[in-house]
KOLGU-4560 file (N, C-alpha, C; in nm, 3 decimals, padded with zeros to 5 digits):
<recs>
<n_xx: 06.461 n_yy: -00.231 n_zz: -05.495 ca_xx: 06.381 ca_yy: -00.124 ca_zz: -05.432 c_xx: 06.259 c_yy: -00.122 c_zz: -05.521 mol: A seq: 1 type: MET>
<n_xx: 06.134 n_yy: -00.103 n_zz: -05.463 ca_xx: 06.029 ca_yy: -00.060 ca_zz: -05.566 c_xx: 05.957 c_yy: 00.079 c_zz: -05.514 mol: A seq: 2 type: GLU>
<n_xx: 05.947 n_yy: 00.165 n_zz: -05.606 ca_xx: 05.891 ca_yy: 00.279 ca_zz: -05.602 c_xx: 05.735 c_yy: 00.299 c_zz: -05.567 mol: A seq: 3 type: ARG>
<n_xx: 05.686 n_yy: 00.383 n_zz: -05.509 ca_xx: 05.526 ca_yy: 00.389 ca_zz: -05.522 c_xx: 05.494 c_yy: 00.521 c_zz: -05.618 mol: A seq: 4 type: LYS>
<n_xx: 05.409 n_yy: 00.460 n_zz: -05.704 ca_xx: 05.384 ca_yy: 00.572 ca_zz: -05.786 c_xx: 05.223 c_yy: 00.624 c_zz: -05.772 mol: A seq: 5 type: ILE>
<n_xx: 05.196 n_yy: 00.756 n_zz: -05.763 ca_xx: 05.081 ca_yy: 00.801 ca_zz: -05.747 c_xx: 05.053 c_yy: 00.914 c_zz: -05.846 mol: A seq: 6 type: LYS>
<n_xx: 04.943 n_yy: 00.972 n_zz: -05.875 ca_xx: 04.914 ca_yy: 01.072 ca_zz: -05.953 c_xx: 04.865 c_yy: 01.191 c_zz: -05.870 mol: A seq: 7 type: THR>
<n_xx: 04.858 n_yy: 01.299 n_zz: -05.915 ca_xx: 04.807 ca_yy: 01.422 ca_zz: -05.870 c_xx: 04.726 c_yy: 01.487 c_zz: -05.939 mol: A seq: 8 type: TYR>
<n_xx: 04.616 n_yy: 01.541 n_zz: -05.906 ca_xx: 04.525 ca_yy: 01.629 ca_zz: -05.962 c_xx: 04.429 c_yy: 01.580 c_zz: -06.095 mol: A seq: 9 type: GLY>
<n_xx: 04.439 n_yy: 01.447 n_zz: -06.127 ca_xx: 04.388 ca_yy: 01.391 ca_zz: -06.230 c_xx: 04.431 c_yy: 01.412 c_zz: -06.362 mol: A seq: 10 type: GLY>
<n_xx: 04.523 n_yy: 01.496 n_zz: -06.387 ca_xx: 04.576 ca_yy: 01.532 ca_zz: -06.480 c_xx: 04.638 c_yy: 01.416 c_zz: -06.578 mol: A seq: 11 type: TYR>
<n_xx: 04.730 n_yy: 01.326 n_zz: -06.527 ca_xx: 04.758 ca_yy: 01.194 ca_zz: -06.576 c_xx: 04.629 c_yy: 01.095 c_zz: -06.646 mol: A seq: 12 type: PHE>
<n_xx: 04.549 n_yy: 01.081 n_zz: -06.547 ca_xx: 04.436 ca_yy: 01.003 ca_zz: -06.568 c_xx: 04.361 c_yy: 01.063 c_zz: -06.703 mol: A seq: 13 type: GLU>
<n_xx: 04.336 n_yy: 01.210 n_zz: -06.721 ca_xx: 04.282 ca_yy: 01.252 ca_zz: -06.822 c_xx: 04.365 c_yy: 01.240 c_zz: -06.950 mol: A seq: 14 type: ALA>
<n_xx: 04.473 n_yy: 01.278 n_zz: -06.934 ca_xx: 04.564 ca_yy: 01.242 ca_zz: -07.062 c_xx: 04.561 c_yy: 01.093 c_zz: -07.109 mol: A seq: 15 type: PHE>
<n_xx: 04.575 n_yy: 00.975 n_zz: -07.001 ca_xx: 04.564 ca_yy: 00.881 ca_zz: -07.038 c_xx: 04.435 c_yy: 00.809 c_zz: -07.118 mol: A seq: 16 type: MET>
<n_xx: 04.328 n_yy: 00.887 n_zz: -07.100 ca_xx: 04.217 ca_yy: 00.851 ca_zz: -07.130 c_xx: 04.193 c_yy: 00.884 c_zz: -07.287 mol: A seq: 17 type: ASN>
<n_xx: 04.269 n_yy: 00.983 n_zz: -07.322 ca_xx: 04.268 ca_yy: 01.028 ca_zz: -07.472 c_xx: 04.352 c_yy: 00.930 c_zz: -07.552 mol: A seq: 18 type: THR>
<n_xx: 04.429 n_yy: 00.844 n_zz: -07.490 ca_xx: 04.503 ca_yy: 00.760 ca_zz: -07.570 c_xx: 04.454 c_yy: 00.610 c_zz: -07.628 mol: A seq: 19 type: LEU>
<n_xx: 04.511 n_yy: 00.557 n_zz: -07.726 ca_xx: 04.459 ca_yy: 00.441 ca_zz: -07.782 c_xx: 04.525 c_yy: 00.346 c_zz: -07.661 mol: A seq: 20 type: PRO>
<n_xx: 04.480 n_yy: 00.211 n_zz: -07.674 ca_xx: 04.510 ca_yy: 00.109 ca_zz: -07.574 c_xx: 04.672 c_yy: 00.079 c_zz: -07.575 mol: A seq: 21 type: ASN>
<n_xx: 04.707 n_yy: 00.067 n_zz: -07.710 ca_xx: 04.850 ca_yy: 00.000 ca_zz: -07.723 c_xx: 04.960 c_yy: 00.126 c_zz: -07.670 mol: A seq: 22 type: LYS>
<n_xx: 04.901 n_yy: 00.260 n_zz: -07.680 ca_xx: 04.993 ca_yy: 00.344 ca_zz: -07.631 c_xx: 04.981 c_yy: 00.357 c_zz: -07.497 mol: A seq: 23 type: VAL>
<n_xx: 04.885 n_yy: 00.354 n_zz: -07.418 ca_xx: 04.857 ca_yy: 00.319 ca_zz: -07.268 c_xx: 04.924 c_yy: 00.227 c_zz: -07.222 mol: A seq: 24 type: GLN>
<n_xx: 04.946 n_yy: 00.096 n_zz: -07.300 ca_xx: 05.017 ca_yy: -00.012 ca_zz: -07.257 c_xx: 05.175 c_yy: 00.027 c_zz: -07.248 mol: A seq: 25 type: ASP>
<n_xx: 05.199 n_yy: 00.093 n_zz: -07.355 ca_xx: 05.351 ca_yy: 00.118 ca_zz: -07.355 c_xx: 05.393 c_yy: 00.219 c_zz: -07.250 mol: A seq: 26 type: LYS>
<n_xx: 05.309 n_yy: 00.308 n_zz: -07.216 ca_xx: 05.331 ca_yy: 00.412 ca_zz: -07.117 c_xx: 05.336 c_yy: 00.325 c_zz: -06.976 mol: A seq: 27 type: ILE>
<n_xx: 05.241 n_yy: 00.226 n_zz: -06.950 ca_xx: 05.238 ca_yy: 00.155 ca_zz: -06.832 c_xx: 05.370 c_yy: 00.076 c_zz: -06.812 mol: A seq: 28 type: GLN>
<n_xx: 05.452 n_yy: 00.035 n_zz: -06.924 ca_xx: 05.561 ca_yy: -00.026 ca_zz: -06.926 c_xx: 05.653 c_yy: 00.055 c_zz: -06.876 mol: A seq: 29 type: TYR>
<n_xx: 05.685 n_yy: 00.176 n_zz: -06.923 ca_xx: 05.755 ca_yy: 00.268 ca_zz: -06.894 c_xx: 05.745 c_yy: 00.293 c_zz: -06.736 mol: A seq: 30 type: ALA>
<n_xx: 05.624 n_yy: 00.290 n_zz: -06.688 ca_xx: 05.593 ca_yy: 00.339 ca_zz: -06.548 c_xx: 05.640 c_yy: 00.205 c_zz: -06.470 mol: A seq: 31 type: LEU>
<n_xx: 05.634 n_yy: 00.091 n_zz: -06.520 ca_xx: 05.685 ca_yy: -00.043 ca_zz: -06.446 c_xx: 05.828 c_yy: -00.036 c_zz: -06.435 mol: A seq: 32 type: LEU>
<n_xx: 05.908 n_yy: 00.008 n_zz: -06.525 ca_xx: 06.046 ca_yy: 00.033 ca_zz: -06.521 c_xx: 06.083 c_yy: 00.132 c_zz: -06.412 mol: A seq: 33 type: LEU>
<n_xx: 06.016 n_yy: 00.237 n_zz: -06.408 ca_xx: 06.022 ca_yy: 00.349 ca_zz: -06.307 c_xx: 06.012 c_yy: 00.307 c_zz: -06.175 mol: A seq: 34 type: LEU>
<n_xx: 05.913 n_yy: 00.208 n_zz: -06.169 ca_xx: 05.865 ca_yy: 00.169 ca_zz: -06.036 c_xx: 05.984 c_yy: 00.083 c_zz: -05.984 mol: A seq: 35 type: ARG>
<n_xx: 06.042 n_yy: -00.026 n_zz: -06.049 ca_xx: 06.118 ca_yy: -00.117 ca_zz: -06.017 c_xx: 06.304 c_yy: -00.106 c_zz: -06.023 mol: A seq: 36 type: ALA>
<n_xx: 06.297 n_yy: -00.006 n_zz: -06.128 ca_xx: 06.455 ca_yy: 00.000 ca_zz: -06.157 c_xx: 06.531 c_yy: 00.107 c_zz: -06.092 mol: A seq: 37 type: GLN>
<n_xx: 06.642 n_yy: 00.074 n_zz: -06.014 ca_xx: 06.734 ca_yy: 00.215 ca_zz: -05.956 c_xx: 06.782 c_yy: 00.315 c_zz: -06.069 mol: A seq: 38 type: ASN>
<n_xx: 06.829 n_yy: 00.229 n_zz: -06.156 ca_xx: 06.881 ca_yy: 00.331 ca_zz: -06.290 c_xx: 06.794 c_yy: 00.310 c_zz: -06.407 mol: A seq: 39 type: ILE>
<n_xx: 06.760 n_yy: 00.407 n_zz: -06.462 ca_xx: 06.667 ca_yy: 00.395 ca_zz: -06.575 c_xx: 06.736 c_yy: 00.477 c_zz: -06.682 mol: A seq: 40 type: ILE>
<n_xx: 06.739 n_yy: 00.414 n_zz: -06.795 ca_xx: 06.807 ca_yy: 00.494 ca_zz: -06.938 c_xx: 06.738 c_yy: 00.622 c_zz: -06.954 mol: A seq: 41 type: SER>
<n_xx: 06.820 n_yy: 00.683 n_zz: -07.023 ca_xx: 06.751 ca_yy: 00.830 ca_zz: -07.077 c_xx: 06.679 c_yy: 00.811 c_zz: -07.174 mol: A seq: 42 type: LYS>
<n_xx: 06.661 n_yy: 00.704 n_zz: -07.221 ca_xx: 06.573 ca_yy: 00.649 ca_zz: -07.332 c_xx: 06.425 c_yy: 00.684 c_zz: -07.267 mol: A seq: 43 type: LYS>
<n_xx: 06.415 n_yy: 00.642 n_zz: -07.144 ca_xx: 06.297 ca_yy: 00.658 ca_zz: -07.074 c_xx: 06.244 c_yy: 00.762 c_zz: -06.997 mol: A seq: 44 type: PHE>
<n_xx: 06.367 n_yy: 00.838 n_zz: -06.906 ca_xx: 06.361 ca_yy: 00.938 ca_zz: -06.829 c_xx: 06.473 c_yy: 01.041 c_zz: -06.847 mol: A seq: 45 type: VAL>
<n_xx: 06.423 n_yy: 01.176 n_zz: -06.843 ca_xx: 06.512 ca_yy: 01.300 ca_zz: -06.870 c_xx: 06.481 c_yy: 01.381 c_zz: -06.770 mol: A seq: 46 type: LYS>
<n_xx: 06.564 n_yy: 01.450 n_zz: -06.699 ca_xx: 06.565 ca_yy: 01.546 ca_zz: -06.607 c_xx: 06.541 c_yy: 01.683 c_zz: -06.682 mol: A seq: 47 type: LEU>
<n_xx: 06.430 n_yy: 01.759 n_zz: -06.675 ca_xx: 06.409 ca_yy: 01.880 ca_zz: -06.728 c_xx: 06.462 c_yy: 01.978 c_zz: -06.646 mol: A seq: 48 type: ILE>
<n_xx: 06.442 n_yy: 02.003 n_zz: -06.521 ca_xx: 06.507 ca_yy: 02.115 ca_zz: -06.446 c_xx: 06.424 c_yy: 02.110 c_zz: -06.325 mol: A seq: 49 type: ASN>
<n_xx: 06.516 n_yy: 02.146 n_zz: -06.234 ca_xx: 06.451 ca_yy: 02.172 ca_zz: -06.071 c_xx: 06.365 c_yy: 02.060 c_zz: -06.023 mol: A seq: 50 type: ASP>
<n_xx: 06.418 n_yy: 01.939 n_zz: -06.047 ca_xx: 06.323 ca_yy: 01.824 ca_zz: -05.978 c_xx: 06.212 c_yy: 01.769 c_zz: -06.061 mol: A seq: 51 type: GLY>
<n_xx: 06.215 n_yy: 01.825 n_zz: -06.174 ca_xx: 06.091 ca_yy: 01.776 ca_zz: -06.265 c_xx: 06.160 c_yy: 01.697 c_zz: -06.399 mol: A seq: 52 type: LEU>
<n_xx: 06.077 n_yy: 01.581 n_zz: -06.407 ca_xx: 06.147 ca_yy: 01.468 ca_zz: -06.498 c_xx: 06.034 c_yy: 01.463 c_zz: -06.616 mol: A seq: 53 type: TYR>
<n_xx: 06.076 n_yy: 01.411 n_zz: -06.740 ca_xx: 05.979 ca_yy: 01.353 ca_zz: -06.815 c_xx: 06.001 c_yy: 01.207 c_zz: -06.831 mol: A seq: 54 type: GLU>
<n_xx: 05.899 n_yy: 01.123 n_zz: -06.834 ca_xx: 05.887 ca_yy: 00.996 ca_zz: -06.877 c_xx: 05.866 c_yy: 00.998 c_zz: -07.050 mol: A seq: 55 type: LEU>
<n_xx: 05.946 n_yy: 00.921 n_zz: -07.078 ca_xx: 05.936 ca_yy: 00.933 ca_zz: -07.255 c_xx: 05.909 c_yy: 00.801 c_zz: -07.304 mol: A seq: 56 type: ARG>
<n_xx: 05.809 n_yy: 00.809 n_zz: -07.375 ca_xx: 05.763 ca_yy: 00.697 ca_zz: -07.456 c_xx: 05.750 c_yy: 00.725 c_zz: -07.603 mol: A seq: 57 type: THR>
<n_xx: 05.773 n_yy: 00.626 n_zz: -07.681 ca_xx: 05.751 ca_yy: 00.622 ca_zz: -07.836 c_xx: 05.661 c_yy: 00.511 c_zz: -07.870 mol: A seq: 58 type: GLU>
<n_xx: 05.557 n_yy: 00.537 n_zz: -07.958 ca_xx: 05.486 ca_yy: 00.429 ca_zz: -07.997 c_xx: 05.436 c_yy: 00.453 c_zz: -08.164 mol: A seq: 59 type: TYR>
<n_xx: 05.449 n_yy: 00.369 n_zz: -08.257 ca_xx: 05.426 ca_yy: 00.400 ca_zz: -08.377 c_xx: 05.470 c_yy: 00.504 c_zz: -08.454 mol: A seq: 60 type: ALA>
<n_xx: 05.580 n_yy: 00.562 n_zz: -08.433 ca_xx: 05.628 ca_yy: 00.693 ca_zz: -08.458 c_xx: 05.586 c_yy: 00.832 c_zz: -08.373 mol: A seq: 61 type: GLY>
<n_xx: 05.495 n_yy: 00.805 n_zz: -08.299 ca_xx: 05.452 ca_yy: 00.920 ca_zz: -08.219 c_xx: 05.536 c_yy: 00.890 c_zz: -08.064 mol: A seq: 62 type: ASN>
<n_xx: 05.545 n_yy: 01.029 n_zz: -08.035 ca_xx: 05.619 ca_yy: 01.032 ca_zz: -07.923 c_xx: 05.537 c_yy: 01.090 c_zz: -07.811 mol: A seq: 63 type: ILE>
<n_xx: 05.543 n_yy: 01.056 n_zz: -07.698 ca_xx: 05.463 ca_yy: 01.097 ca_zz: -07.560 c_xx: 05.544 c_yy: 01.102 c_zz: -07.455 mol: A seq: 64 type: TYR>
<n_xx: 05.498 n_yy: 01.218 n_zz: -07.373 ca_xx: 05.586 ca_yy: 01.238 ca_zz: -07.257 c_xx: 05.480 c_yy: 01.277 c_zz: -07.136 mol: A seq: 65 type: ARG>
<n_xx: 05.517 n_yy: 01.222 n_zz: -07.001 ca_xx: 05.451 ca_yy: 01.235 ca_zz: -06.883 c_xx: 05.538 c_yy: 01.310 c_zz: -06.800 mol: A seq: 66 type: VAL>
<n_xx: 05.501 n_yy: 01.415 n_zz: -06.723 ca_xx: 05.593 ca_yy: 01.481 ca_zz: -06.656 c_xx: 05.556 c_yy: 01.409 c_zz: -06.505 mol: A seq: 67 type: PHE>
<n_xx: 05.664 n_yy: 01.418 n_zz: -06.417 ca_xx: 05.670 ca_yy: 01.362 ca_zz: -06.292 c_xx: 05.787 c_yy: 01.409 c_zz: -06.200 mol: A seq: 68 type: PHE>
<n_xx: 05.767 n_yy: 01.404 n_zz: -06.062 ca_xx: 05.875 ca_yy: 01.422 ca_zz: -05.960 c_xx: 05.876 c_yy: 01.309 c_zz: -05.869 mol: A seq: 69 type: ILE>
<n_xx: 06.012 n_yy: 01.310 n_zz: -05.798 ca_xx: 06.001 ca_yy: 01.212 ca_zz: -05.708 c_xx: 05.986 c_yy: 01.289 c_zz: -05.553 mol: A seq: 70 type: PHE>
<n_xx: 05.926 n_yy: 01.237 n_zz: -05.493 ca_xx: 05.875 ca_yy: 01.291 ca_zz: -05.368 c_xx: 05.928 c_yy: 01.194 c_zz: -05.265 mol: A seq: 71 type: ASP>
<n_xx: 05.971 n_yy: 01.248 n_zz: -05.129 ca_xx: 06.018 ca_yy: 01.166 ca_zz: -05.013 c_xx: 06.118 c_yy: 01.047 c_zz: -05.065 mol: A seq: 72 type: GLU>
<n_xx: 06.198 n_yy: 01.059 n_zz: -05.151 ca_xx: 06.281 ca_yy: 00.960 ca_zz: -05.197 c_xx: 06.227 c_yy: 00.857 c_zz: -05.290 mol: A seq: 73 type: GLY>
<n_xx: 06.121 n_yy: 00.798 n_zz: -05.302 ca_xx: 06.078 ca_yy: 00.703 ca_zz: -05.380 c_xx: 05.939 c_yy: 00.723 c_zz: -05.433 mol: A seq: 74 type: ASN>
<n_xx: 05.879 n_yy: 00.802 n_zz: -05.377 ca_xx: 05.745 ca_yy: 00.826 ca_zz: -05.441 c_xx: 05.735 c_yy: 00.928 c_zz: -05.581 mol: A seq: 75 type: ILE>
<n_xx: 05.683 n_yy: 00.855 n_zz: -05.675 ca_xx: 05.677 ca_yy: 00.914 ca_zz: -05.811 c_xx: 05.553 c_yy: 00.986 c_zz: -05.838 mol: A seq: 76 type: VAL>
<n_xx: 05.509 n_yy: 01.127 n_zz: -05.834 ca_xx: 05.390 ca_yy: 01.193 ca_zz: -05.860 c_xx: 05.398 c_yy: 01.213 c_zz: -05.999 mol: A seq: 77 type: VAL>
<n_xx: 05.292 n_yy: 01.146 n_zz: -06.058 ca_xx: 05.261 ca_yy: 01.164 ca_zz: -06.217 c_xx: 05.187 c_yy: 01.302 c_zz: -06.236 mol: A seq: 78 type: LEU>
<n_xx: 05.226 n_yy: 01.390 n_zz: -06.328 ca_xx: 05.140 ca_yy: 01.538 ca_zz: -06.379 c_xx: 05.079 c_yy: 01.504 c_zz: -06.494 mol: A seq: 79 type: PHE>
<n_xx: 05.103 n_yy: 01.605 n_zz: -06.573 ca_xx: 05.032 ca_yy: 01.618 ca_zz: -06.715 c_xx: 05.118 c_yy: 01.538 c_zz: -06.804 mol: A seq: 80 type: ASN>
<n_xx: 05.048 n_yy: 01.518 n_zz: -06.931 ca_xx: 05.109 ca_yy: 01.435 ca_zz: -07.018 c_xx: 05.071 c_yy: 01.503 c_zz: -07.156 mol: A seq: 81 type: GLY>
<n_xx: 05.144 n_yy: 01.482 n_zz: -07.268 ca_xx: 05.115 ca_yy: 01.540 ca_zz: -07.409 c_xx: 05.171 c_yy: 01.421 c_zz: -07.491 mol: A seq: 82 type: PHE>
<n_xx: 05.116 n_yy: 01.452 n_zz: -07.614 ca_xx: 05.208 ca_yy: 01.408 ca_zz: -07.743 c_xx: 05.281 c_yy: 01.507 c_zz: -07.800 mol: A seq: 83 type: GLN>
<n_xx: 05.421 n_yy: 01.471 n_zz: -07.797 ca_xx: 05.512 ca_yy: 01.559 ca_zz: -07.840 c_xx: 05.506 c_yy: 01.576 c_zz: -07.997 mol: A seq: 84 type: LYS>
<n_xx: 05.507 n_yy: 01.689 n_zz: -08.087 ca_xx: 05.497 ca_yy: 01.709 ca_zz: -08.206 c_xx: 05.615 c_yy: 01.781 c_zz: -08.276 mol: A seq: 85 type: LYS>
<n_xx: 05.708 n_yy: 01.829 n_zz: -08.189 ca_xx: 05.799 ca_yy: 01.926 ca_zz: -08.233 c_xx: 05.944 c_yy: 01.865 c_zz: -08.143 mol: A seq: 86 type: THR>
<n_xx: 06.053 n_yy: 01.893 n_zz: -08.232 ca_xx: 06.176 ca_yy: 01.869 ca_zz: -08.168 c_xx: 06.195 c_yy: 01.867 c_zz: -08.018 mol: A seq: 87 type: GLN>
<n_xx: 06.172 n_yy: 02.016 n_zz: -07.989 ca_xx: 06.210 ca_yy: 02.033 ca_zz: -07.820 c_xx: 06.086 c_yy: 02.029 c_zz: -07.768 mol: A seq: 88 type: LYS>
<n_xx: 06.061 n_yy: 02.019 n_zz: -07.622 ca_xx: 05.961 ca_yy: 01.996 ca_zz: -07.562 c_xx: 05.899 c_yy: 02.136 c_zz: -07.548 mol: A seq: 89 type: THR>
<n_xx: 05.765 n_yy: 02.162 n_zz: -07.579 ca_xx: 05.708 ca_yy: 02.281 ca_zz: -07.564 c_xx: 05.715 c_yy: 02.349 c_zz: -07.420 mol: A seq: 90 type: PRO>
<n_xx: 05.762 n_yy: 02.478 n_zz: -07.443 ca_xx: 05.787 ca_yy: 02.553 ca_zz: -07.310 c_xx: 05.645 c_yy: 02.559 c_zz: -07.221 mol: A seq: 91 type: GLN>
<n_xx: 05.530 n_yy: 02.582 n_zz: -07.303 ca_xx: 05.389 ca_yy: 02.585 ca_zz: -07.241 c_xx: 05.372 c_yy: 02.462 c_zz: -07.157 mol: A seq: 92 type: LYS>
<n_xx: 05.414 n_yy: 02.336 n_zz: -07.204 ca_xx: 05.390 ca_yy: 02.227 ca_zz: -07.134 c_xx: 05.479 c_yy: 02.200 c_zz: -07.002 mol: A seq: 93 type: GLU>
<n_xx: 05.612 n_yy: 02.225 n_zz: -07.027 ca_xx: 05.694 ca_yy: 02.270 ca_zz: -06.912 c_xx: 05.632 c_yy: 02.365 c_zz: -06.785 mol: A seq: 94 type: ILE>
<n_xx: 05.601 n_yy: 02.452 n_zz: -06.851 ca_xx: 05.539 ca_yy: 02.577 ca_zz: -06.743 c_xx: 05.439 c_yy: 02.497 c_zz: -06.679 mol: A seq: 95 type: ASP>
<n_xx: 05.332 n_yy: 02.442 n_zz: -06.762 ca_xx: 05.188 ca_yy: 02.369 ca_zz: -06.687 c_xx: 05.269 c_yy: 02.260 c_zz: -06.579 mol: A seq: 96 type: LYS>
<n_xx: 05.356 n_yy: 02.207 n_zz: -06.618 ca_xx: 05.393 ca_yy: 02.069 ca_zz: -06.505 c_xx: 05.459 c_yy: 02.162 c_zz: -06.383 mol: A seq: 97 type: ALA>
<n_xx: 05.523 n_yy: 02.257 n_zz: -06.404 ca_xx: 05.574 ca_yy: 02.359 ca_zz: -06.293 c_xx: 05.441 c_yy: 02.399 c_zz: -06.198 mol: A seq: 98 type: PHE>
<n_xx: 05.368 n_yy: 02.441 n_zz: -06.268 ca_xx: 05.240 ca_yy: 02.496 ca_zz: -06.208 c_xx: 05.173 c_yy: 02.369 c_zz: -06.122 mol: A seq: 99 type: LYS>
<n_xx: 05.172 n_yy: 02.262 n_zz: -06.158 ca_xx: 05.101 ca_yy: 02.146 ca_zz: -06.103 c_xx: 05.204 c_yy: 02.105 c_zz: -05.987 mol: A seq: 100 type: ILE>
<n_xx: 05.334 n_yy: 02.095 n_zz: -05.992 ca_xx: 05.436 ca_yy: 02.071 ca_zz: -05.909 c_xx: 05.405 c_yy: 02.175 c_zz: -05.783 mol: A seq: 101 type: LYS>
<n_xx: 05.393 n_yy: 02.294 n_zz: -05.804 ca_xx: 05.388 ca_yy: 02.415 ca_zz: -05.694 c_xx: 05.257 c_yy: 02.377 c_zz: -05.634 mol: A seq: 102 type: LYS>
<n_xx: 05.137 n_yy: 02.349 n_zz: -05.692 ca_xx: 05.010 ca_yy: 02.314 ca_zz: -05.646 c_xx: 05.035 c_yy: 02.205 c_zz: -05.561 mol: A seq: 103 type: GLU>
<n_xx: 05.088 n_yy: 02.128 n_zz: -05.595 ca_xx: 05.103 ca_yy: 01.982 ca_zz: -05.519 c_xx: 05.166 c_yy: 01.980 c_zz: -05.406 mol: A seq: 104 type: TYR>
<n_xx: 05.271 n_yy: 02.084 n_zz: -05.393 ca_xx: 05.352 ca_yy: 02.084 ca_zz: -05.264 c_xx: 05.271 c_yy: 02.193 c_zz: -05.175 mol: A seq: 105 type: TYR>
<n_xx: 05.188 n_yy: 02.275 n_zz: -05.213 ca_xx: 05.101 ca_yy: 02.375 ca_zz: -05.166 c_xx: 05.017 c_yy: 02.302 c_zz: -05.096 mol: A seq: 106 type: GLU>
<n_xx: 04.954 n_yy: 02.211 n_zz: -05.165 ca_xx: 04.849 ca_yy: 02.099 ca_zz: -05.107 c_xx: 04.905 c_yy: 02.004 c_zz: -04.990 mol: A seq: 107 type: ASP>
<n_xx: 05.010 n_yy: 01.975 n_zz: -05.011 ca_xx: 05.098 ca_yy: 01.868 ca_zz: -04.936 c_xx: 05.110 c_yy: 01.959 c_zz: -04.805 mol: A seq: 108 type: LYS>
<n_xx: 05.131 n_yy: 02.077 n_zz: -04.798 ca_xx: 05.179 ca_yy: 02.146 ca_zz: -04.656 c_xx: 05.041 c_yy: 02.170 c_zz: -04.584 mol: A seq: 109 type: GLN>
<n_xx: 04.943 n_yy: 02.173 n_zz: -04.680 ca_xx: 04.823 ca_yy: 02.220 ca_zz: -04.593 c_xx: 04.745 c_yy: 02.113 c_zz: -04.536 mol: A seq: 110 type: SER>
</recs>
């Protein structure tokens, strides 16, 4: 099975454009796993809440997260991303992802 991956709202692209090439490559590798694998290790993917997941990437001691959802069974929609600097995922980043998720479904219905 291969999932289709798409982005919404330009948030993911804006985040990726701020990152060094090596970090972008590592995130692309994690996306490749997400696209191709049925079962993905918690090292790479974690359910946050209510259908919102985070794609987890680490490079050179830095931690990066990208929020996403599954839609229609196999479409992965990528939202915002950030560099994680604290132990817990910041609530403001989670809130932002839920806001984008809501916008996505509203746009999809119209």
